[in-house]
C-alpha positions in Angstrom: -0.2 -0.2 -0.1 2.7 2.3 0.9 4.2 1.9 -2.4 1.2 2.7 -4.0 0.7 6.0 -2.0 4.3 6.9 -2.8 3.7 6.8 -6.6 0.8 9.1 -6.2 2.7 11.5 -4.3 5.0 11.8 -6.8 2.0 12.5 -9.3 0.4 15.0 -6.9 4.0 16.7 -6.6 4.3 17.0 -10.7 1.0 18.1 -11.0 1.8 20.9 -8.4 4.7 22.2 -10.3 2.3 22.0 -13.5 -0.2 24.5 -11.9 2.7 26.6 -11.4 3.7 26.6 -14.7 0.1 27.2 -16.1 -0.4 30.0 -13.5 2.7 31.8 -14.6 1.8 31.3 -18.2 -1.8 33.0 -17.3 0.4 35.8 -15.5 2.1 36.7 -18.4 -0.6 36.6 -21.4 -0.4 40.3 -21.6 3.7 40.6 -21.2 5.3 41.8 -24.7 6.8 38.9 -26.1 6.4 36.3 -23.4 6.6 32.7 -24.6 4.1 29.8 -23.3 6.3 27.3 -21.2 4.9 23.5 -20.6 6.8 20.7 -17.9 8.1 17.8 -19.7 7.1 14.5 -17.6 8.7 11.2 -17.8 8.7 8.1 -15.2 11.3 7.2 -13.1 11.9 3.5 -12.7 13.0 1.8 -9.3 13.5 -1.5 -8.0 11.1 -2.3 -5.4 12.1 -5.8 -4.8 11.2 -9.3 -5.4 11.4 -8.3 -9.1 9.0 -5.7 -9.0 9.5 -2.4 -10.2 8.2 1.1 -9.5 7.0 3.6 -11.9 7.3 7.3 -10.6 6.2 10.2 -12.0 9.1 13.0 -12.7 9.0 16.3 -14.2 12.5 16.7 -15.8 12.4 20.2 -17.6 10.5 23.0 -18.9 9.7 23.3 -22.8 9.3 26.8 -24.2 6.7 27.5 -27.1 8.8 29.6 -29.3 6.3 30.4 -31.8 6.0 34.0 -32.5 3.1 35.8 -30.5 0.5 37.9 -31.8 1.6 41.1 -33.3 0.0 44.3 -32.6 0.3 47.8 -34.5 1.0 50.8 -32.1 2.4 53.5 -34.6 5.2 54.3 -31.8 8.2 55.5 -34.0 10.6 53.3 -31.0 8.3 50.3 -31.2 9.9 47.2 -32.7 8.9 43.5 -33.3 10.8 40.8 -34.5 9.6 37.7 -36.6 11.8 34.7 -36.7 14.5 33.2 -34.3 15.8 36.8 -33.6 16.5 38.5 -30.3 17.5 42.0 -29.3 20.9 42.5 -27.1 20.6 44.8 -24.6 23.2 45.7 -21.5 22.3 45.2 -18.0 24.6 45.5 -15.0 25.0 41.6 -14.9 26.1 41.9 -18.6 24.4 41.2 -21.9 20.9 40.0 -22.2 18.5 39.2 -25.0 15.0 39.9 -25.3 12.3 40.2 -27.9 10.2 42.6 -26.1 10.7 45.5 -28.6 8.6 48.3 -26.7 11.4 50.6 -26.9 11.9 54.1 -25.8 14.4 57.1 -25.3 16.0 57.8 -21.7 16.9 61.3 -20.5 19.9 61.0 -22.4 18.1 60.2 -25.7 19.6 56.9 -25.6 17.4 53.8 -26.8 16.3 51.6 -24.2 14.1 48.9 -23.1 10.9 49.5 -20.9 13.2 48.6 -18.1 15.6 51.4 -19.0 18.4 48.6 -20.4 20.4 50.5 -23.3 20.0 48.6 -26.4 23.1 47.8 -28.3 24.1 48.3 -32.1 26.3 45.8 -34.0 29.4 47.2 -32.5 28.1 46.8 -29.0 27.6 50.6 -28.4 24.6 52.4 -27.0 22.3 53.9 -29.5 21.7 58.0 -28.6 19.8 60.4 -30.8 20.3 64.1 -31.0 17.7 66.6 -30.3 17.5 67.6 -34.0 16.8 64.2 -35.3 13.1 64.0 -36.4 12.2 60.7 -38.1 13.7 57.6 -37.1 12.9 54.1 -39.7 14.0 51.1 -38.8 14.4 48.4 -41.8 13.1 44.9 -41.6 17.3 43.7 -41.5 17.7 45.8 -38.6 19.3 49.0 -40.3 17.8 52.3 -38.8 17.9 55.9 -40.8 17.6 58.9 -39.1 15.8 61.3 -41.5 16.5 59.2 -44.2 20.3 59.1 -43.5 21.9 55.8 -42.4 22.9 56.2 -38.8 23.3 52.4 -37.6 22.3 48.8 -37.3 20.6 47.1 -34.4 22.3 43.8 -32.8 20.1 41.2 -33.9 21.3 37.6 -32.9 19.8 34.0 -33.0 20.6 30.7 -31.0 21.2 27.4 -32.8 18.6 26.3 -29.7 16.4 28.7 -28.2 15.5 25.8 -25.2 19.1 26.7 -23.8 17.9 30.6 -23.2 17.4 31.1 -19.8 14.9 33.3 -18.5 16.3 36.6 -16.9 13.1 38.5 -15.6 11.7 41.4 -17.0 11.4 39.8 -20.7 14.9 39.3 -20.8 17.0 36.1 -21.3 20.8 34.9 -20.7 22.7 32.0 -22.2 25.8 30.3 -21.7 26.3 30.1 -25.2 27.5 32.9 -27.6 24.6 33.8 -30.0 25.5 34.3 -33.7 24.5 37.3 -35.8 20.9 36.7 -37.0 21.1 36.7 -40.8 18.8 38.9 -42.7 17.1 36.3 -44.9 16.1 34.5 -41.6 14.4 37.2 -39.7 12.2 40.5 -40.1 11.9 43.7 -38.0 8.8 45.7 -38.1 8.5 49.4 -36.8 5.4 50.5 -35.0 4.8 47.1 -34.1 4.7 45.3 -30.9 4.9 41.1 -30.2 2.7 40.0 -27.8 2.8 36.9 -25.5 1.8 33.6 -27.6 -0.2 32.2 -24.5 -3.8 31.2 -25.3 -5.4 32.8 -22.0 -8.8 30.2 -22.8 -6.3 27.2 -23.3 -4.3 27.9 -20.2 -7.5 28.3 -17.9 -9.0 25.2 -19.1 -5.8 23.4 -18.6 -5.9 24.9 -14.9 -9.3 23.5 -14.2 -8.2 19.9 -16.0 -5.4 19.9 -13.8 -6.9 21.1 -11.1 -9.2 18.3 -11.0 -6.4 15.5 -11.7 -4.7 16.9 -8.4 -8.1 16.5 -6.6 -8.7 13.0 -8.1 -5.0 12.2 -7.1 -5.6 13.6 -3.3 -8.9 11.5 -2.9 -6.5 8.1 -4.0 -4.1 8.9 -1.4 -6.4 9.5 1.3 -8.5 6.2 0.6 -5.3 4.4 0.7 -4.4 5.8 4.0 -7.7 4.8 5.1 -7.3 1.2 3.7 -3.9 1.0 5.4 -5.6 2.2 8.5 -8.1 -0.4 8.6 -5.8 -3.1 7.9 -3.8 -2.3 10.8 -6.8 -1.9 12.8 -8.0 -5.6 11.7 -4.3 -7.1 12.3 -4.1 -5.5 15.6 -7.7 -7.1 16.6 -6.5 -10.8 15.2 -3.6 -10.7 17.4 
């Protein structure tokens, strides 16, 4: 009986982590460029003795859905959206980070920064600063930008051989232990005046939340029933002795 309880407890623990993941997806349904995450489960087999084996539930990883989110036209001159395997490079106190959240703006020094205030870097790893007299900034699909029809520079856009290796660093940023490659213009596009939204479908996530919650309840009832049966068996054995 204990073995059955241990197996179901492992399942319940995995279900709780699944609920946490779903809740995080729902919380970020309106976060620019957020990518939906899913738990990856497998069986962990162990020897129970006497030639018997037990299969425990185990969540081994999180998988990120890297599909493009929905795109919204804002008309803001400094908003840019990326399509494809492409990330902007930004400078933070902890080093370079990568983001697809293109709701950019100018800070007090007219430096191009993210919504959190981190400078966006150009292909020379330099900050991008505009002058007071600059009027019209135009971002092209390949990352080059023009000021009043004069070429001024190029946003640093990178790609990763395996986007699943990117680690969330908060504030719509990612970090990586692997150096990225410069994104090839043929493999991505940049759109001005557009922002990429989350690729989370809130309706689907709420449905998954309800389904998983019911599974947690069913597992809890099974564990409770197993404990009751075990206690009754102990009581019968005690009376027999």
